[in-house]
C-alpha positions in Angstrom: 7.8 0.2 -39.8 7.0 1.7 -42.6 3.3 1.7 -44.4 3.3 3.4 -47.9 -0.2 3.8 -50.4 0.7 2.7 -54.3 -2.0 4.2 -56.1 -4.0 3.0 -58.9 -5.9 4.6 -61.6 -8.6 4.2 -59.2 -7.3 5.1 -55.9 -9.9 3.7 -54.5 -9.9 0.1 -55.3 -6.1 0.0 -54.2 -4.5 0.1 -51.3 -1.2 -1.3 -50.6 -0.1 -1.1 -46.9 4.1 -1.9 -46.8 4.5 -3.3 -43.9 8.2 -4.4 -44.1 9.8 -3.4 -41.4 12.8 -1.0 -40.6 14.9 -3.8 -39.5 14.8 -6.1 -42.2 18.2 -6.6 -43.3 18.5 -7.1 -39.0 16.1 -10.1 -38.6 16.7 -11.5 -41.5 20.6 -12.3 -40.5 18.7 -13.0 -37.0 16.8 -16.0 -38.8 20.4 -17.0 -40.8 22.4 -16.9 -37.9 20.0 -19.2 -35.5 19.0 -21.2 -38.6 22.7 -22.2 -39.8 23.6 -22.1 -36.5 20.6 -25.1 -35.2 21.9 -28.3 -34.8 20.2 -29.0 -37.9 20.9 -26.3 -39.9 17.9 -24.1 -41.5 16.8 -21.5 -43.7 13.8 -19.7 -43.1 11.0 -19.6 -46.1 9.7 -16.5 -46.1 13.5 -15.2 -47.3 12.7 -17.7 -50.3 10.3 -14.6 -52.4 12.6 -11.9 -53.5 11.6 -10.4 -56.6 13.4 -12.7 -57.9 12.5 -15.7 -56.0 8.5 -14.7 -56.9 9.9 -15.4 -60.3 10.8 -18.3 -60.3 8.9 -20.0 -57.8 5.8 -19.3 -60.4 8.0 -21.1 -63.2 7.7 -23.9 -60.7 4.3 -23.8 -60.4 4.0 -24.5 -64.3 6.4 -27.6 -63.9 5.0 -30.7 -65.0 6.5 -32.9 -61.7 5.4 -29.9 -59.8 1.8 -31.3 -59.4 0.3 -29.3 -56.4 -0.6 -26.4 -58.2 -2.6 -28.4 -61.3 -4.3 -30.8 -58.4 -5.2 -27.4 -56.2 -6.6 -25.8 -59.2 -8.4 -28.7 -60.8 -9.8 -28.9 -56.7 -11.2 -25.4 -57.0 -12.4 -25.7 -60.4 -14.5 -28.0 -59.5 -15.1 -26.9 -55.5 -15.3 -23.1 -56.0 -18.8 -22.5 -56.0 -19.5 -25.2 -53.6 -17.5 -24.4 -51.6 -18.3 -20.4 -51.5 -22.7 -21.7 -51.1 -21.0 -23.4 -47.1 -21.6 -19.9 -46.2 -24.5 -18.5 -45.8 -25.8 -15.6 -48.2 -24.3 -12.4 -46.6 -21.5 -9.8 -47.9 -18.2 -11.4 -47.7 -14.5 -10.8 -48.0 -11.9 -12.4 -48.6 -8.3 -12.6 -46.4 -5.9 -14.8 -48.3 -2.2 -15.6 -46.4 0.4 -15.9 -48.7 -1.7 -14.9 -51.8 1.9 -14.2 -54.4 0.1 -14.6 -58.1 -3.4 -15.0 -57.4 -4.1 -17.6 -60.1 -5.8 -19.2 -58.3 -7.5 -17.5 -56.4 -9.2 -15.7 -58.9 -11.1 -19.9 -58.8 -12.8 -18.1 -55.2 -13.2 -14.7 -56.3 -15.4 -15.1 -59.7 -17.7 -17.6 -57.3 -18.1 -14.8 -54.4 -19.1 -12.4 -57.4 -22.1 -14.5 -58.3 -23.5 -13.8 -55.7 -22.3 -10.5 -54.1 -21.8 -7.2 -56.6 -18.8 -6.9 -55.3 -15.4 -8.2 -53.0 -13.2 -7.5 -50.7 -9.8 -9.2 -51.0 -7.0 -8.8 -48.3 -4.1 -10.4 -49.5 -1.4 -10.3 -48.2 2.7 -11.5 -49.4 6.3 -11.2 -48.2 7.0 -9.9 -51.7 6.6 -6.0 -52.6 6.3 -6.6 -56.3 4.7 -9.6 -56.4 1.8 -8.1 -54.8 1.5 -5.1 -56.6 2.1 -7.0 -59.6 -1.2 -9.8 -59.3 -3.3 -6.5 -57.5 -2.7 -4.5 -60.3 -3.9 -7.5 -63.0 -7.1 -8.8 -60.3 -8.0 -5.0 -60.6 -7.8 -4.9 -64.0 -9.4 -8.6 -64.8 -12.5 -7.6 -62.4 -13.9 -4.2 -62.3 -16.2 -4.7 -58.7 -13.0 -5.8 -57.1 -11.4 -4.1 -54.5 -7.8 -5.1 -52.6 -6.7 -3.8 -49.2 -3.4 -5.6 -49.3 -0.1 -5.4 -47.4 3.3 -6.3 -47.8 4.6 -8.2 -44.6 5.0 -11.3 -42.8 2.7 -13.1 -41.7 2.4 -11.9 -38.1 2.7 -8.1 -38.7 0.1 -8.3 -41.7 -2.7 -10.7 -38.9 -1.4 -8.6 -36.0 -2.7 -5.1 -38.1 -5.8 -7.1 -39.7 -7.0 -7.8 -35.9 -7.8 -4.8 -35.7 -9.7 -3.7 -38.9 -13.2 -3.8 -40.2 -14.4 -6.0 -43.1 -17.7 -7.9 -42.2 -18.2 -11.9 -42.6 -14.4 -13.4 -44.8 -13.1 -16.5 -46.2 -9.7 -16.8 -44.8 -7.5 -18.9 -47.5 -4.0 -20.3 -47.0 -3.0 -22.5 -50.0 -0.4 -24.4 -52.5 0.4 -26.6 -49.0 2.2 -23.4 -47.5 1.1 -25.0 -44.3 3.9 -27.4 -45.0 6.0 -25.1 -44.3 6.3 -25.2 -41.1 8.0 -27.5 -38.3 4.1 -29.2 -35.9 4.9 -26.2 -33.3 5.4 -23.8 -35.9 1.9 -25.1 -38.1 0.2 -24.5 -34.1 1.5 -20.7 -33.6 -0.2 -19.9 -37.0 -3.3 -21.6 -37.1 -3.7 -19.7 -33.3 -2.2 -16.3 -34.8 -4.9 -16.8 -38.0 -7.5 -18.0 -34.8 -7.3 -15.1 -33.8 -8.3 -13.0 -36.6 -11.4 -15.0 -37.7 -15.0 -14.4 -36.1 -17.2 -16.0 -35.8 -18.9 -16.5 -38.2 -15.7 -16.7 -40.4 -14.0 -19.4 -42.9 -10.7 -20.6 -43.2 -10.2 -23.2 -46.1 -6.7 -25.1 -46.1 -4.6 -26.6 -48.9 -2.9 -29.5 -47.5 -0.8 -31.9 -50.1 -1.6 -36.1 -48.6 2.0 -38.7 -47.8 2.3 -39.9 -51.4 4.5 -42.0 -53.2 8.8 -41.0 -52.0 9.1 -40.9 -56.5 6.6 -38.3 -56.6 7.2 -36.6 -54.3 11.3 -36.3 -54.6 10.0 -35.3 -58.3 8.2 -31.7 -57.8 10.7 -30.7 -55.5 13.7 -31.9 -58.2 12.2 -30.7 -61.6 14.2 -31.7 -64.7 15.2 -28.4 -65.5 16.7 -27.1 -61.6 13.7 -24.6 -61.5 13.7 -25.3 -58.0 16.9 -25.6 -57.4 18.0 -22.1 -58.7 15.1 -21.5 -56.2 16.7 -23.0 -53.4 20.0 -21.2 -54.6 18.4 -17.7 -55.0 18.3 -17.4 -50.9 21.7 -18.1 -50.9 22.8 -15.4 -53.5 20.2 -13.6 -51.4 23.0 -13.4 -48.3 25.6 -12.8 -50.6 23.7 -9.9 -52.5 21.8 -8.2 -48.8 23.7 -9.4 -46.0 27.8 -9.4 -47.5 28.3 -13.4 -46.9 30.5 -14.9 -49.3 28.9 -18.6 -50.2 30.1 -19.6 -53.3 27.5 -20.8 -54.8 29.3 -23.5 -57.2 29.7 -25.5 -53.7 26.5 -26.6 -53.9 24.8 -29.2 -54.9 20.4 -29.3 -55.0 19.4 -32.7 -53.4 16.5 -33.9 -52.2 15.5 -37.1 -50.0 11.6 -37.9 -48.5 12.2 -37.7 -44.8 8.9 -41.0 -43.8 9.6 -40.9 -40.8 
């Protein structure tokens, strides 16, 4: 496992730990092999987010059909102050799993900085490039913010975080990303989160509610086909990184809401 720090213009304000494993290619290949050999074939969401995939997901969040980002923004705009007031007045640190562009996170950051003079933000994201870009933008916006970031999958980052001193903590897992897991995986992830959080810490979890199939299917099958490109990009990545030979033109993006 390698660890790298990237220095910002104020070196004491930004540290990025690159926890990408030296055997990342082999792990990617094994996950693809396992997923496509299973009776119900699947690919794993964490592999969507190479540099292009992260950019495509940012574009998805702006689409009119993709209501999740707007809904969560509305909730946080209205209730961020109330959310942080639910915690006591002690100084807080902020952890975010799957931080991405961290646009929604700004609302929580600003609510926290209203009540404390500085803030330690610990974002975790599989995409090192997205992490560095979002960190630099945040540091420019908030002079009293410090960032200790982890370019990593969730579990390696949580293992590293279990040994860090950060004081009272609010953890975020937004964007209905919990829906990327099946039931067993969701329990495994939440148990791993619980082992990192201590008495008095808090978890803010964003989850979507059931909607009509028409609304749900449109959210993942937009008219501009950005979501289709996002999904097909994983096949392109498999071709590029694992020397596969998927013919992308032979695949069609088809969305069905499974009521059961």
